[in-house]
N, C-alpha and C positions, 0 to 999 in steps of 0.2 A: 609551196607551189609544186603541182602535180602535173606530170606530162603523161599524155595516154599514148603510147606507140601506135601509130597507125591514124592519127586522129590529124585535124587541119592543123593543130597548134604542132602537133610534133615536126611539122616541116620546115617550121621556123630555123634560122640559123640560132647557134648555141649563144651567139651575144645577143640577140632579140631576145630569148628566152629570159636571160640574164637580167635586161633591162627591164622587164616584165615582171620579175621576182621582188616581192616585199621582202622575201626570207632570204638567209643565208645558205637555205637547203633546197634542192629540188628532188624530187620523188617521181623517178620514172616507173610508172606502171604498163602492164598490157592490158588488153580490152577488158577481162574480166576483174581489173584490179589490184592484179597479184603485184607485189611489189618487185624490180628487177633490180632496181639500182638506186642510189642515192648519192647525188652529186653535189659537192660543195666546192663552188668555185675558189681561186686560188683569189687571194686578194692582190688586189692593185693598189700604187700609191695614190694618195688622195682619199682612199676609202675607210671609213671608220674601221673596219677590222684590221686593215693595214696598218692602220695607226697604232692600234693596240699592241698587234704584235711585235711593232718596230720597238715600241716603249720599253716592252719584255725584253727582246734583245738585245736593246742598246743597254739596258741594266746587267746584262750579262757578258758586255761585250769584251771584255777582257778575258773570260773564260772561254768564249767563244773562238778567239783569236789565239789563246794556248792552246786549246783542243785540235785546232786546225794546224798550227804548227807543229804538234807531235801527235800525230792520229795513230790511234790505239788500233788493232787488228778487229776489237768488238767480238760480237758472238752471232753465229748464225743463227737464224729462225729455227732452224730444227734442234739445235743445242738448246735453246731458249725453253720450246716448247716441252722439247723431254724433262729438264728442271721443273719447270711447272708442272708437269704431270705425276714426276715422282713427289712433289710436294704436297698435291692434292690428291693423290692415291688415284687419279682415274687410269682406267685401263680400258684399252682399245680393243 
């Protein structure tokens, strides 16, 4: 579904727009049709998408519990991008 900023349709609430959308993704565009954003609504209990993700998460429940109990510090986005740039040879 596409929503054009400034149009009558864009004045509806997000919940109203989501109810009208047969797709999982909503494209927000300006009056010239330039894409400004893509909105992928969070799944809600009872939705088909929610059920798919729930099944995936449940199949990994033990790993998720273990990781939640012993969180690692992780890697910052900057550090990750630096590593990826080094691997691909990209120069800024």
